[in-house]
KEKE-3310 file (N, C-alpha, C; in steps of 0.2 Angstrom, whole numbers, plus 5000, padded with zeros to 4 digits):
npx = (5357:5372:5381:5388:5382:5369:5371:5374:5362:5354:5359:5355:5342:5339:5338:5327:5310:5292:5280:5278:5276:5271:5269:5263:5261:5249:5235:5228:5213:5207:5196:5192:5196:5199:5205:5215:5223:5237:5241:5246:5243:5249:5258:5264:5272:5274:5279:5273:5285:5296:5293:5303:5313:5309:5308:5321:5325:5317:5323:5333:5326:5323:5316:5322:5324:5311:5296:5278:5271:5260:5263:5265:5253:5237:5228:5215:5216:5224:5216:5207:5213:5222:5238:5253:5267:5284:5279:5267:5255:5238:5222:5206:5191:5178:5169:5173:5176:5191:5198:5204:5206:5200:5203:5191:5187:5189:5189:5192:5186:5179:5185:5178:5183:5185:5179:5192:5202:5220:5230:5242:5245:5247:5252:5247:5249:5239:5242:5236:5223:5223:5223:5223:5227:5226:5233:5230:5237:5240:5252:5266:5260:5256:5261:5251:5240:5242:5245:5232:5227:5224:5229:5224:5229:5224:5225:5217:5209:5202:5212:5206:5202:5191:5188:5200:5213:5229:5242:5255:5265:5270:5285:5294:5303:5296:5293:5305:5319:5330:5346:5359:5376:5388:5386:5383:5390:5398:5394:5400:5393:5392:5381:5371:5363:5357:5352:5337:5326:5310:5298:5281:5267:5256:5259:5268:5284:5293:5304:5317:5327:5344:5343:5330:5331:5340:5332:5322:5328:5342:5350:5350:5340:5328:5312:5299:5290:5281:5270:5263:5256:5266:5275:5273:5281:5284:5288:5301:5300:5289:5283:5271:5270:5269:5271:5276:5288:5294:5309:5318:5331:5329:5320:5309:5304:5293:5289:5281:5286:5301:5313:5324:5339:5336:5342:5335:5330:5326:5314:5304:5291:5286:5290:5299:5312:5318:5329:5330:5342:5345:5360:5363:5372:5380:5384:5392:5393:5404:5407:5422:5427:5433:5429:5417:5400:5389:5390:5390:5383:5380:5370:5367:5360:5366:5362:5359:5355:5349:5362:5370:5378:5368:5361:5352:5348:5350:5354:5361:5363:5371:5366:5354:5337)
npy = (4749:4758:4764:4776:4783:4784:4792:4804:4807:4809:4821:4829:4829:4837:4850:4855:4860:4857:4847:4829:4817:4802:4788:4774:4759:4758:4756:4769:4775:4784:4792:4794:4795:4781:4765:4751:4740:4731:4724:4720:4717:4727:4731:4742:4758:4776:4793:4810:4817:4831:4839:4842:4835:4821:4819:4818:4807:4796:4792:4783:4772:4773:4778:4787:4781:4785:4784:4780:4770:4757:4757:4770:4776:4778:4764:4764:4773:4766:4755:4761:4769:4769:4761:4765:4759:4761:4763:4771:4769:4768:4761:4766:4762:4765:4776:4793:4811:4819:4832:4834:4841:4843:4848:4857:4863:4880:4880:4872:4857:4848:4831:4816:4802:4786:4770:4759:4765:4768:4778:4790:4792:4805:4806:4813:4815:4820:4824:4830:4826:4813:4807:4802:4810:4814:4820:4818:4811:4807:4803:4799:4801:4801:4816:4823:4821:4824:4837:4843:4842:4848:4851:4856:4853:4848:4842:4836:4825:4811:4796:4783:4766:4762:4768:4767:4756:4750:4746:4737:4738:4733:4733:4744:4753:4761:4779:4782:4793:4790:4792:4792:4786:4785:4793:4809:4823:4839:4850:4860:4872:4873:4865:4851:4844:4830:4820:4811:4798:4790:4778:4780:4779:4776:4768:4773:4777:4792:4803:4814:4826:4833:4847:4849:4845:4854:4865:4861:4856:4860:4859:4846:4840:4835:4827:4816:4808:4813:4819:4831:4846:4854:4845:4842:4840:4843:4830:4827:4816:4802:4785:4772:4759:4742:4730:4725:4717:4710:4703:4698:4709:4715:4724:4722:4730:4732:4741:4751:4761:4767:4777:4790:4791:4782:4766:4756:4739:4731:4720:4714:4717:4734:4733:4735:4734:4736:4732:4735:4735:4735:4738:4738:4747:4761:4779:4795:4813:4826:4843:4851:4863:4878:4890:4890:4897:4890:4875:4859:4843:4826:4811:4794:4779:4765:4758:4747:4749:4739:4734:4746:4759:4767:4779:4784:4798:4812:4829:4841:4858:4871:4883:4881:4882)
npz = (5251:5248:5262:5263:5252:5257:5268:5261:5254:5265:5269:5258:5260:5270:5265:5258:5255:5254:5245:5243:5230:5221:5209:5199:5189:5177:5166:5156:5151:5136:5137:5149:5167:5170:5176:5174:5184:5189:5203:5220:5237:5250:5265:5279:5281:5280:5283:5279:5268:5263:5247:5237:5243:5243:5229:5225:5233:5229:5217:5221:5225:5239:5254:5267:5283:5289:5296:5295:5304:5309:5323:5326:5326:5336:5342:5338:5327:5319:5315:5307:5297:5282:5281:5274:5264:5257:5245:5243:5236:5232:5229:5224:5232:5229:5219:5218:5222:5223:5224:5212:5196:5179:5163:5153:5139:5141:5155:5171:5178:5192:5194:5193:5201:5197:5204:5209:5203:5202:5212:5218:5235:5246:5261:5277:5294:5306:5321:5333:5330:5329:5316:5299:5284:5266:5250:5233:5218:5200:5195:5184:5170:5153:5144:5136:5143:5156:5156:5156:5168:5185:5202:5216:5229:5240:5256:5265:5264:5271:5273:5273:5277:5272:5260:5253:5247:5251:5239:5230:5216:5200:5189:5193:5187:5179:5176:5180:5176:5163:5158:5145:5148:5162:5173:5180:5172:5170:5157:5143:5145:5159:5163:5168:5161:5150:5136:5138:5144:5149:5155:5154:5165:5159:5148:5138:5130:5134:5126:5127:5120:5121:5120:5124:5137:5142:5142:5151:5163:5166:5177:5181:5189:5186:5189:5187:5193:5202:5197:5196:5190:5185:5181:5169:5155:5139:5128:5117:5108:5107:5110:5108:5121:5120:5127:5142:5153:5168:5175:5187:5189:5177:5165:5152:5137:5124:5110:5097:5087:5081:5091:5089:5097:5107:5111:5104:5099:5083:5082:5074:5062:5064:5077:5091:5104:5120:5133:5150:5162:5179:5187:5200:5206:5212:5211:5213:5213:5216:5217:5215:5211:5216:5211:5207:5210:5214:5223:5218:5221:5217:5214:5209:5202:5193:5176:5162:5145:5133:5134:5133:5143:5155:5167:5182:5191:5202:5203:5215:5219:5229:5227:5221:5217)
capx = (5360:5379:5380:5390:5377:5364:5372:5373:5355:5351:5361:5351:5335:5338:5339:5322:5303:5287:5276:5280:5271:5274:5264:5266:5259:5242:5232:5224:5209:5208:5190:5190:5201:5197:5212:5215:5229:5240:5244:5245:5242:5256:5258:5269:5270:5279:5275:5274:5291:5296:5292:5309:5317:5306:5310:5328:5326:5314:5328:5337:5322:5323:5314:5327:5323:5306:5290:5272:5269:5255:5265:5264:5246:5234:5225:5209:5217:5227:5210:5203:5216:5227:5245:5257:5274:5287:5276:5262:5250:5231:5216:5199:5186:5172:5169:5173:5179:5197:5201:5208:5202:5202:5201:5185:5187:5194:5188:5193:5180:5181:5185:5175:5188:5181:5181:5197:5208:5226:5232:5247:5243:5252:5249:5249:5246:5237:5244:5231:5217:5224:5219:5228:5223:5231:5232:5231:5239:5240:5259:5269:5256:5258:5261:5245:5234:5245:5244:5225:5225:5226:5229:5225:5233:5220:5228:5213:5205:5204:5215:5202:5202:5184:5189:5206:5217:5236:5244:5261:5265:5275:5289:5296:5307:5292:5294:5313:5322:5336:5351:5365:5382:5389:5385:5383:5396:5396:5395:5404:5389:5391:5375:5372:5358:5359:5346:5334:5319:5307:5292:5276:5262:5250:5262:5272:5290:5294:5311:5319:5334:5348:5340:5324:5333:5343:5326:5317:5331:5349:5353:5350:5336:5321:5309:5292:5285:5277:5263:5261:5255:5273:5279:5271:5286:5283:5293:5304:5297:5286:5281:5267:5272:5264:5272:5281:5289:5300:5312:5324:5333:5328:5313:5309:5299:5292:5285:5279:5290:5308:5314:5331:5341:5336:5346:5330:5332:5320:5313:5299:5288:5283:5290:5305:5313:5324:5330:5333:5345:5348:5367:5363:5378:5379:5389:5391:5397:5406:5410:5428:5430:5432:5427:5409:5396:5385:5394:5386:5383:5375:5369:5364:5360:5368:5359:5361:5349:5351:5369:5373:5377:5363:5360:5347:5350:5348:5359:5359:5367:5370:5362:5348:5330)
capy = (4755:4760:4768:4783:4787:4785:4798:4810:4808:4812:4828:4833:4829:4842:4856:4857:4860:4856:4841:4824:4813:4796:4784:4768:4755:4757:4758:4774:4776:4790:4796:4795:4793:4774:4762:4743:4740:4724:4725:4716:4721:4730:4734:4746:4765:4781:4799:4815:4820:4837:4838:4841:4829:4814:4819:4815:4800:4791:4790:4778:4767:4772:4783:4785:4781:4789:4779:4781:4763:4756:4758:4777:4778:4774:4757:4766:4776:4760:4751:4765:4772:4765:4762:4765:4757:4766:4764:4776:4768:4766:4760:4768:4757:4767:4782:4799:4817:4820:4838:4834:4845:4841:4854:4856:4870:4885:4879:4866:4855:4842:4825:4810:4797:4780:4764:4754:4769:4769:4785:4792:4796:4809:4806:4818:4813:4825:4822:4832:4823:4806:4806:4802:4813:4814:4823:4812:4812:4801:4801:4801:4799:4805:4823:4826:4820:4827:4845:4845:4841:4853:4848:4862:4852:4847:4836:4835:4820:4806:4790:4778:4759:4761:4771:4766:4750:4750:4742:4736:4738:4730:4737:4750:4757:4766:4785:4784:4796:4786:4796:4789:4788:4782:4797:4816:4827:4846:4851:4867:4878:4871:4862:4843:4840:4825:4817:4806:4795:4786:4774:4782:4774:4774:4764:4777:4780:4798:4804:4821:4828:4837:4853:4849:4845:4861:4870:4859:4855:4861:4857:4839:4839:4834:4821:4816:4803:4817:4819:4838:4850:4857:4840:4840:4841:4840:4826:4827:4810:4797:4779:4768:4753:4736:4725:4726:4712:4711:4697:4700:4716:4717:4726:4722:4734:4732:4747:4751:4765:4768:4784:4792:4793:4776:4761:4750:4734:4730:4712:4712:4723:4739:4730:4737:4731:4738:4729:4740:4731:4738:4736:4739:4751:4769:4784:4802:4819:4832:4848:4853:4869:4884:4896:4889:4900:4884:4869:4854:4836:4822:4804:4790:4772:4763:4754:4747:4749:4735:4734:4752:4762:4773:4780:4788:4801:4819:4834:4847:4864:4875:4889:4878:4883)
capz = (5249:5251:5268:5261:5248:5261:5271:5257:5252:5271:5269:5253:5262:5275:5262:5254:5258:5249:5246:5239:5226:5217:5206:5195:5183:5175:5159:5156:5145:5133:5137:5156:5171:5173:5176:5175:5187:5191:5209:5225:5243:5253:5272:5281:5282:5279:5284:5273:5266:5259:5240:5233:5246:5240:5222:5225:5236:5225:5212:5223:5228:5246:5259:5272:5290:5291:5295:5299:5304:5313:5329:5327:5327:5341:5340:5335:5321:5315:5313:5303:5292:5278:5283:5268:5264:5253:5238:5243:5231:5234:5224:5227:5233:5227:5215:5223:5220:5227:5223:5206:5191:5172:5158:5148:5136:5145:5162:5174:5182:5196:5190:5196:5201:5198:5208:5206:5201:5205:5214:5223:5241:5249:5268:5282:5300:5311:5328:5338:5329:5328:5310:5293:5278:5260:5244:5228:5211:5195:5194:5178:5164:5146:5144:5133:5148:5163:5155:5156:5175:5190:5208:5221:5234:5247:5260:5271:5263:5275:5270:5277:5274:5269:5254:5249:5248:5249:5234:5228:5209:5196:5185:5197:5183:5176:5179:5182:5171:5162:5154:5143:5152:5168:5178:5179:5170:5169:5150:5142:5148:5166:5164:5169:5157:5145:5133:5143:5142:5154:5154:5158:5168:5154:5143:5133:5131:5132:5125:5128:5118:5125:5120:5128:5144:5144:5144:5157:5169:5165:5183:5182:5194:5183:5191:5184:5196:5206:5193:5197:5183:5183:5179:5162:5151:5132:5125:5110:5104:5111:5107:5112:5123:5118:5131:5148:5157:5173:5177:5191:5189:5170:5163:5145:5135:5117:5107:5090:5082:5084:5093:5088:5103:5111:5107:5103:5094:5079:5083:5069:5059:5069:5084:5094:5111:5125:5140:5155:5167:5185:5189:5207:5208:5213:5210:5216:5210:5221:5214:5218:5208:5221:5208:5206:5214:5216:5224:5216:5222:5213:5216:5204:5201:5186:5172:5155:5140:5127:5134:5134:5150:5157:5174:5184:5197:5204:5206:5220:5220:5235:5224:5217:5221)
cpx = (5367:5378:5382:5385:5371:5364:5372:5366:5352:5352:5356:5344:5334:5337:5332:5315:5298:5282:5278:5274:5275:5268:5267:5261:5252:5240:5227:5220:5209:5202:5188:5196:5199:5204:5211:5222:5231:5243:5243:5245:5249:5254:5264:5268:5276:5275:5277:5281:5290:5296:5298:5314:5315:5308:5317:5328:5323:5319:5332:5333:5322:5319:5317:5324:5317:5300:5284:5269:5263:5256:5264:5258:5243:5230:5219:5210:5220:5222:5206:5206:5221:5234:5250:5264:5277:5284:5271:5257:5244:5227:5210:5195:5179:5173:5169:5177:5185:5201:5206:5203:5205:5199:5196:5185:5192:5193:5191:5188:5182:5180:5183:5180:5184:5184:5187:5203:5214:5228:5238:5244:5249:5250:5252:5246:5245:5237:5238:5224:5217:5221:5225:5224:5228:5228:5233:5233:5239:5247:5261:5266:5258:5257:5254:5239:5236:5244:5237:5222:5227:5225:5229:5228:5230:5223:5224:5208:5207:5206:5212:5203:5196:5184:5195:5209:5224:5238:5252:5261:5271:5279:5291:5300:5303:5293:5301:5316:5329:5340:5357:5371:5382:5388:5385:5390:5394:5398:5399:5400:5388:5384:5376:5366:5360:5352:5343:5328:5316:5300:5286:5271:5257:5253:5264:5279:5291:5301:5312:5326:5337:5346:5334:5326:5337:5338:5323:5322:5339:5353:5353:5346:5329:5318:5301:5287:5280:5270:5260:5260:5262:5277:5277:5276:5285:5289:5295:5301:5294:5284:5276:5270:5267:5265:5277:5282:5295:5302:5318:5325:5332:5321:5313:5303:5298:5287:5285:5283:5296:5309:5322:5333:5341:5338:5341:5333:5326:5320:5307:5296:5284:5284:5298:5306:5319:5323:5334:5335:5347:5355:5367:5370:5376:5385:5387:5396:5398:5410:5416:5431:5428:5429:5420:5405:5391:5390:5389:5388:5378:5375:5365:5364:5362:5364:5362:5355:5351:5359:5373:5373:5372:5364:5354:5349:5347:5354:5356:5365:5365:5365:5356:5342:5325)
cpy = (4756:4765:4775:4787:4788:4791:4805:4812:4811:4819:4832:4833:4834:4849:4859:4858:4860:4850:4836:4820:4807:4792:4778:4765:4754:4758:4763:4775:4783:4795:4797:4793:4786:4769:4754:4742:4733:4725:4720:4720:4722:4732:4738:4753:4770:4788:4804:4818:4827:4835:4837:4835:4822:4814:4816:4808:4795:4788:4784:4772:4767:4778:4782:4786:4785:4784:4781:4774:4763:4757:4765:4779:4775:4768:4759:4769:4770:4756:4755:4768:4768:4766:4760:4762:4763:4767:4769:4775:4766:4765:4763:4762:4759:4774:4788:4805:4818:4826:4838:4837:4843:4847:4853:4863:4874:4884:4872:4864:4849:4836:4820:4804:4790:4775:4760:4758:4769:4776:4785:4795:4799:4810:4811:4816:4819:4823:4823:4829:4816:4803:4806:4805:4813:4819:4817:4815:4806:4799:4803:4798:4803:4812:4826:4825:4824:4835:4847:4844:4847:4850:4854:4860:4850:4841:4834:4829:4814:4799:4784:4771:4757:4763:4769:4759:4751:4745:4742:4735:4735:4735:4744:4755:4762:4773:4787:4787:4793:4791:4791:4791:4784:4786:4804:4819:4834:4847:4858:4873:4877:4869:4854:4840:4835:4823:4812:4803:4791:4783:4778:4777:4772:4771:4768:4777:4787:4800:4812:4822:4832:4844:4854:4849:4851:4866:4868:4859:4855:4858:4850:4836:4837:4827:4821:4812:4806:4817:4826:4841:4852:4852:4838:4843:4839:4836:4828:4822:4806:4791:4775:4761:4748:4731:4726:4720:4713:4704:4699:4707:4719:4718:4726:4725:4733:4738:4747:4755:4766:4776:4785:4794:4787:4770:4755:4745:4732:4722:4710:4719:4728:4736:4731:4735:4734:4734:4733:4735:4735:4734:4735:4742:4758:4773:4791:4807:4824:4837:4851:4860:4875:4890:4896:4893:4894:4878:4863:4847:4832:4815:4800:4783:4771:4758:4752:4746:4746:4735:4740:4756:4767:4773:4784:4792:4808:4823:4839:4852:4868:4881:4887:4879:4879)
cpz = (5252:5256:5266:5257:5252:5265:5267:5255:5259:5271:5264:5256:5267:5272:5259:5258:5253:5250:5241:5235:5222:5214:5202:5189:5182:5168:5160:5150:5142:5135:5144:5161:5175:5171:5177:5177:5190:5197:5214:5232:5246:5260:5274:5282:5281:5281:5278:5273:5263:5251:5236:5236:5243:5233:5221:5228:5232:5219:5214:5226:5235:5249:5265:5279:5293:5290:5299:5299:5309:5321:5331:5329:5333:5338:5336:5328:5316:5312:5308:5296:5288:5280:5276:5269:5260:5246:5237:5238:5234:5228:5228:5227:5231:5223:5219:5220:5225:5225:5217:5200:5184:5168:5153:5145:5139:5152:5164:5179:5186:5193:5195:5196:5202:5202:5205:5203:5205:5207:5218:5229:5244:5256:5272:5289:5305:5318:5333:5336:5329:5322:5304:5287:5272:5255:5239:5221:5206:5193:5187:5172:5158:5147:5141:5138:5154:5162:5156:5163:5179:5197:5213:5227:5241:5250:5266:5269:5267:5272:5274:5273:5270:5262:5250:5251:5246:5244:5233:5220:5206:5192:5188:5193:5180:5180:5181:5176:5170:5157:5152:5147:5158:5174:5176:5177:5168:5161:5149:5144:5155:5168:5165:5165:5151:5142:5138:5141:5148:5151:5158:5161:5164:5148:5137:5135:5129:5132:5125:5125:5122:5125:5124:5135:5146:5146:5150:5163:5168:5171:5185:5187:5192:5186:5189:5188:5201:5203:5195:5190:5181:5181:5172:5157:5144:5129:5118:5105:5109:5107:5111:5114:5122:5123:5136:5152:5162:5175:5181:5191:5182:5168:5155:5142:5127:5115:5100:5085:5085:5086:5093:5095:5108:5108:5107:5098:5090:5080:5078:5066:5064:5076:5086:5101:5114:5131:5145:5161:5173:5187:5197:5210:5208:5212:5213:5213:5215:5217:5218:5216:5213:5218:5206:5212:5218:5217:5223:5219:5219:5215:5211:5205:5193:5183:5166:5151:5134:5128:5135:5140:5150:5165:5175:5191:5198:5207:5210:5220:5226:5233:5221:5221:5217)
residu = (MET:ASN:GLU:ASN:VAL:GLN:GLU:LYS:ILE:ASP:LYS:VAL:ALA:CYS:LYS:PHE:SER:GLY:ASN:PRO:LEU:ILE:SER:GLU:ASP:PHE:LEU:LEU:SER:ASN:ASP:SER:MET:SER:TYR:ASN:VAL:ASP:VAL:SER:GLU:ASN:GLN:GLY:GLY:ILE:ARG:LEU:LEU:ASN:HIS:LYS:VAL:LEU:ARG:GLY:LEU:LEU:LEU:PHE:GLY:ALA:VAL:VAL:GLY:MET:GLY:LEU:THR:SER:ALA:THR:LEU:SER:ALA:GLN:ALA:SER:SER:LYS:TYR:VAL:SER:LEU:SER:ASN:ASP:TRP:TYR:VAL:ARG:THR:LYS:LYS:SER:MET:TYR:LEU:ASP:ILE:TYR:GLN:LYS:HIS:GLY:LYS:LYS:TYR:LYS:PRO:LEU:LEU:ILE:LYS:LYS:GLY:THR:LEU:LEU:VAL:ALA:ILE:PRO:SER:TYR:LYS:TRP:HIS:GLN:ASP:LYS:VAL:THR:ALA:ALA:PHE:ARG:PHE:GLY:ALA:ILE:HIS:TYR:SER:LYS:LEU:LYS:ASN:LEU:ARG:PHE:PRO:GLY:ASP:GLU:ASP:ILE:PRO:LEU:THR:LYS:ALA:ASN:PHE:LYS:PRO:VAL:THR:LEU:LYS:ALA:PRO:ILE:ARG:SER:THR:ILE:LEU:ARG:PRO:GLY:ILE:GLY:PHE:GLU:LYS:ASP:LYS:ASP:SER:ASN:PHE:SER:THR:PRO:ALA:PHE:TYR:LEU:THR:LEU:ASP:ASN:TYR:ILE:GLN:TYR:TYR:SER:LYS:ALA:ALA:MET:ASP:LYS:TYR:ALA:PRO:GLY:GLY:ASP:ILE:ILE:VAL:ASN:THR:GLY:ASN:GLU:ASP:ASP:ALA:TYR:LYS:PRO:THR:ALA:SER:ALA:LYS:MET:THR:LYS:THR:THR:VAL:LYS:GLY:THR:THR:THR:THR:VAL:GLN:TYR:ARG:THR:PRO:ILE:LYS:GLY:ILE:PRO:GLY:LYS:LYS:ILE:GLY:ALA:HIS:LYS:TYR:GLN:ILE:LYS:ILE:LYS:SER:LEU:ARG:THR:GLU:GLY:HIS:TYR:ASN:ASP:THR:ASP:PRO:ASN:ASP:PHE:ASP:ARG:TRP:SER:GLY:TYR:TRP:ASN:ASN:TYR:THR:VAL:ASN:GLY:LYS:PRO:TYR:PHE:SER:GLY:PHE:MET:ASP:GLY:ASP:GLY:ASP:GLU)
# end
């Protein structure tokens, strides 16, 4: 990552508080929280970051200078607890309850998480106990499913190797908000919202019009990879993904129905395709208007979608809460 961009992200990271979350690539069944995941093992570690901090940092594929490595833990704790890398992904080794609730009628009931389920682990190291605990989420799943889940936020579930396995996942572009253009620009209403879309973890493309983004995140700070109930933004349109492949910096996605606003290419009957390519370039926005109450700064990565310019990033205003 460019050093100047890194320094700016660090400054943003000093401003917020809360709890972070992320997740990735799996297939979600309609009738239960059962997942079929393509993953590989991963080693490393990070510590609990603040919620809104990580929301911004994840856009750049980096967690800056913070680690909960095996060296941080005692030898006894290292042998017992999972050590996570920047991915924060785990799979369950057995069925269990993890303080996640699903709506049934007018009530929410505890959801049994099945063996082999992919989860986002939000770790917290309890120094005085030499213990690693976590809260868990499902990440950026389809709106219709996420809206029926609740997460009270229990962070006292032991993140043990006996119950969880750290994993690394494919297609990291999933849950990344992609916007048309080459970077953030303020519109006539002093907003930074644009049309946008992202790939869900349960294989949908979810698209949001400019009007929808004006409603959900006029400040340009919408993030969905956390998977909280307040990340359940109703899409303007969605389409089922049928195939996803990754080669180098390009992710190719095939889907069934066209979405107005996404530059998909028709490649067959009821078959459309987009190629999302990371350009590995970065940009930033600095507000120089002395009359602005909020002084805005923004950071993004550049992409192309079927050859058209797109970007993914995060805006931060001094008055933003």
